[in-house]
BALOBA-1460 file (C-alpha; in Angstrom, 3 decimals):
// residues 103
<rec num="1" residu="m" x="-47.851" y="-25.852" z="9.392"/>
<rec num="2" residu="t" x="-47.027" y="-28.828" z="7.289"/>
<rec num="3" residu="h" x="-43.718" y="-30.430" z="6.800"/>
<rec num="4" residu="f" x="-43.645" y="-29.067" z="3.176"/>
<rec num="5" residu="d" x="-44.363" y="-25.479" z="4.349"/>
<rec num="6" residu="r" x="-41.179" y="-25.789" z="6.777"/>
<rec num="7" residu="l" x="-39.045" y="-26.966" z="3.991"/>
<rec num="8" residu="a" x="-40.158" y="-24.216" z="1.668"/>
<rec num="9" residu="k" x="-39.356" y="-21.509" z="4.437"/>
<rec num="10" residu="a" x="-36.013" y="-23.204" z="5.098"/>
<rec num="11" residu="a" x="-35.205" y="-23.138" z="1.457"/>
<rec num="12" residu="f" x="-36.245" y="-19.524" z="1.012"/>
<rec num="13" residu="g" x="-34.122" y="-18.529" z="4.045"/>
<rec num="14" residu="l" x="-31.086" y="-20.210" z="2.684"/>
<rec num="15" residu="a" x="-31.654" y="-18.598" z="-0.666"/>
<rec num="16" residu="a" x="-32.049" y="-15.045" z="1.010"/>
<rec num="17" residu="l" x="-28.768" y="-15.744" z="2.875"/>
<rec num="18" residu="a" x="-26.911" y="-16.741" z="-0.218"/>
<rec num="19" residu="a" x="-28.208" y="-13.569" z="-2.102"/>
<rec num="20" residu="l" x="-26.929" y="-11.448" z="0.880"/>
<rec num="21" residu="a" x="-23.659" y="-12.997" z="0.972"/>
<rec num="22" residu="a" x="-23.230" y="-12.568" z="-2.802"/>
<rec num="23" residu="c" x="-24.036" y="-8.759" z="-2.362"/>
<rec num="24" residu="g" x="-20.909" y="-7.538" z="-0.666"/>
<rec num="25" residu="g" x="-17.799" y="-7.956" z="1.156"/>
<rec num="26" residu="s" x="-15.597" y="-9.176" z="-1.624"/>
<rec num="27" residu="e" x="-15.069" y="-5.888" z="-3.528"/>
<rec num="28" residu="e" x="-11.792" y="-4.054" z="-3.402"/>
<rec num="29" residu="p" x="-12.322" y="-0.674" z="-1.588"/>
<rec num="30" residu="t" x="-12.202" y="2.320" z="-4.045"/>
<rec num="31" residu="a" x="-9.276" y="4.664" z="-3.787"/>
<rec num="32" residu="e" x="-11.294" y="7.147" z="-1.989"/>
<rec num="33" residu="m" x="-12.363" y="4.667" z="0.733"/>
<rec num="34" residu="r" x="-9.029" y="3.388" z="1.824"/>
<rec num="35" residu="p" x="-5.618" y="4.896" z="3.008"/>
<rec num="36" residu="a" x="-3.129" y="5.797" z="0.238"/>
<rec num="37" residu="s" x="-0.383" y="3.287" z="-0.362"/>
<rec num="38" residu="e" x="3.280" y="4.681" z="-0.355"/>
<rec num="39" residu="a" x="3.403" y="4.909" z="-4.233"/>
<rec num="40" residu="e" x="-0.021" y="6.809" z="-4.045"/>
<rec num="41" residu="s" x="1.206" y="9.081" z="-1.301"/>
<rec num="42" residu="a" x="4.404" y="9.919" z="-3.204"/>
<rec num="43" residu="c" x="2.458" y="10.834" z="-6.343"/>
<rec num="44" residu="l" x="-0.150" y="12.853" z="-4.359"/>
<rec num="45" residu="r" x="2.660" y="14.802" z="-2.852"/>
<rec num="46" residu="d" x="4.521" y="15.392" z="-6.110"/>
<rec num="47" residu="v" x="1.423" y="16.154" z="-8.098"/>
<rec num="48" residu="a" x="0.424" y="18.803" z="-5.490"/>
<rec num="49" residu="t" x="3.854" y="20.406" z="-5.802"/>
<rec num="50" residu="a" x="3.741" y="20.261" z="-9.604"/>
<rec num="51" residu="a" x="0.248" y="21.671" z="-9.789"/>
<rec num="52" residu="g" x="0.859" y="24.280" z="-7.078"/>
<rec num="53" residu="t" x="-2.157" y="23.210" z="-5.034"/>
<rec num="54" residu="t" x="-3.308" y="20.930" z="-2.233"/>
<rec num="55" residu="d" x="-6.741" y="20.560" z="-3.742"/>
<rec num="56" residu="i" x="-6.070" y="17.019" z="-5.017"/>
<rec num="57" residu="a" x="-7.866" y="13.661" z="-4.741"/>
<rec num="58" residu="l" x="-6.736" y="10.084" z="-5.599"/>
<rec num="59" residu="i" x="-8.634" y="8.569" z="-8.554"/>
<rec num="60" residu="s" x="-6.971" y="5.250" z="-9.028"/>
<rec num="61" residu="s" x="-3.710" y="3.280" z="-9.218"/>
<rec num="62" residu="e" x="-2.464" y="0.256" z="-10.965"/>
<rec num="63" residu="p" x="0.872" y="-1.644" z="-11.118"/>
<rec num="64" residu="t" x="2.895" y="-1.439" z="-14.350"/>
<rec num="65" residu="e" x="6.030" y="-3.003" z="-15.418"/>
<rec num="66" residu="t" x="8.089" y="-0.034" z="-14.312"/>
<rec num="67" residu="g" x="6.221" y="1.132" z="-11.112"/>
<rec num="68" residu="t" x="2.694" y="2.119" z="-10.152"/>
<rec num="69" residu="m" x="0.505" y="4.477" z="-12.482"/>
<rec num="70" residu="v" x="-1.396" y="6.825" z="-10.266"/>
<rec num="71" residu="k" x="-4.292" y="8.944" z="-11.406"/>
<rec num="72" residu="v" x="-5.186" y="12.154" z="-9.425"/>
<rec num="73" residu="r" x="-7.884" y="14.706" z="-9.697"/>
<rec num="74" residu="v" x="-6.600" y="18.328" z="-9.195"/>
<rec num="75" residu="g" x="-8.181" y="21.753" z="-8.288"/>
<rec num="76" residu="e" x="-11.640" y="23.207" z="-8.705"/>
<rec num="77" residu="d" x="-11.856" y="22.116" z="-12.407"/>
<rec num="78" residu="r" x="-10.959" y="18.549" z="-11.330"/>
<rec num="79" residu="t" x="-8.367" y="18.132" z="-13.948"/>
<rec num="80" residu="h" x="-6.885" y="14.536" z="-14.154"/>
<rec num="81" residu="w" x="-3.037" y="14.187" z="-13.584"/>
<rec num="82" residu="d" x="-0.962" y="11.070" z="-14.130"/>
<rec num="83" residu="c" x="2.135" y="10.130" z="-12.132"/>
<rec num="84" residu="v" x="4.234" y="7.049" z="-11.951"/>
<rec num="85" residu="a" x="5.712" y="6.025" z="-8.676"/>
<rec num="86" residu="y" x="8.792" y="3.785" z="-8.566"/>
<rec num="87" residu="a" x="9.845" y="1.230" z="-6.078"/>
<rec num="88" residu="d" x="12.798" y="3.499" z="-4.774"/>
<rec num="89" residu="g" x="10.225" y="6.219" z="-3.564"/>
<rec num="90" residu="t" x="10.755" y="8.563" z="-6.636"/>
<rec num="91" residu="t" x="8.215" y="9.654" z="-9.008"/>
<rec num="92" residu="g" x="8.038" y="10.671" z="-12.615"/>
<rec num="93" residu="e" x="6.054" y="11.316" z="-15.737"/>
<rec num="94" residu="i" x="3.790" y="13.850" z="-13.742"/>
<rec num="95" residu="m" x="1.515" y="15.596" z="-16.221"/>
<rec num="96" residu="a" x="-2.057" y="16.853" z="-16.533"/>
<rec num="97" residu="e" x="-3.921" y="14.809" z="-19.096"/>
<rec num="98" residu="p" x="-5.192" y="17.096" z="-21.849"/>
<rec num="99" residu="h" x="-8.986" y="17.822" z="-21.780"/>
<rec num="100" residu="m" x="-9.665" y="15.376" z="-18.851"/>
<rec num="101" residu="t" x="-11.765" y="17.014" z="-16.427"/>
<rec num="102" residu="e" x="-14.947" y="16.156" z="-14.350"/>
<rec num="103" residu="g" x="-17.969" y="18.299" z="-14.488"/>
């Protein structure tokens, strides 16, 4: 094996390692892959009560100026519900999104 061949293999190995490093590890886990935050838990609890079912799943959440907007999937028809969780542990604006279901 020539010196050039060894350099080419080393360069290929470094490129492969860089590609693997770029493939993962830095993404945020999805809502379904991590434990629910306090805000998410409060909304899950209160949406379940409002919907009259425990068949619920967290879709997403994001901070807003007033609290945390939480999106929840409810029931067999997988209707989307919204909820806002506030810093004091209360929730509000709990409602089903019209015509928002997953097939």
